[in-house]
C-alpha positions in Angstrom: 8.2 -25.4 -9.1 7.6 -25.0 -12.9 10.8 -24.4 -14.9 8.8 -20.4 -15.7 8.5 -19.4 -11.6 11.8 -17.6 -9.9 12.2 -18.0 -6.4 14.5 -15.1 -5.9 13.3 -12.1 -3.5 13.6 -9.6 -6.0 11.0 -11.9 -8.0 8.4 -12.0 -4.6 9.0 -8.0 -4.4 7.6 -7.8 -8.0 4.9 -10.5 -8.0 3.8 -8.7 -4.5 4.2 -5.3 -6.9 2.4 -6.5 -10.3 -0.8 -8.6 -7.3 -0.5 -4.6 -6.0 -1.0 -2.9 -9.4 -3.8 -5.4 -10.4 -6.1 -5.0 -7.6 -5.6 -1.3 -7.9 -6.7 -1.3 -11.4 -10.1 -1.3 -12.6 -9.7 -3.2 -15.2 -8.3 -6.0 -14.0 -10.6 -8.5 -12.7 -8.8 -8.6 -9.3 -9.9 -5.2 -8.8 -10.5 -4.7 -5.4 -11.0 -0.8 -5.3 -8.8 1.6 -2.8 -10.2 5.1 -1.6 -8.2 8.5 -2.6 -7.5 10.6 -0.5 -7.3 11.0 3.5 -10.6 9.6 4.9 -10.3 10.2 8.2 -12.5 11.8 10.8 -11.4 14.6 9.9 -11.0 16.0 13.8 -8.2 18.2 15.1 -6.5 15.1 16.7 -6.7 13.0 13.8 -5.2 15.2 11.1 -2.3 15.4 13.9 -1.7 12.0 13.9 -2.1 11.1 10.7 0.3 13.9 9.6 2.6 12.4 12.4 2.2 9.2 10.5 3.4 10.5 7.0 6.4 12.4 9.1 9.8 9.8 8.3 11.3 11.7 11.7 8.3 10.9 13.7 8.2 7.7 15.7 4.7 7.1 14.3 5.7 6.5 11.1 4.0 4.2 9.0 4.8 4.5 4.6 2.0 4.5 2.9 0.2 1.8 2.1 1.2 -0.3 5.0 -1.7 -0.9 8.2 
């Protein structure tokens, strides 16, 4: 490890966030693209499931960005 690299958990978290930002920036070479908004099936069952995943009080809750 070089002297300018950090090994703390905070540095690792910052590096992960920077990488995510780079991948979402269309002007960055690491841009991977992402879809805007919800792109599910649109059926009632699908929309209800999506709403439950966004509700932090529900057991199906998944924070945005987690798969």
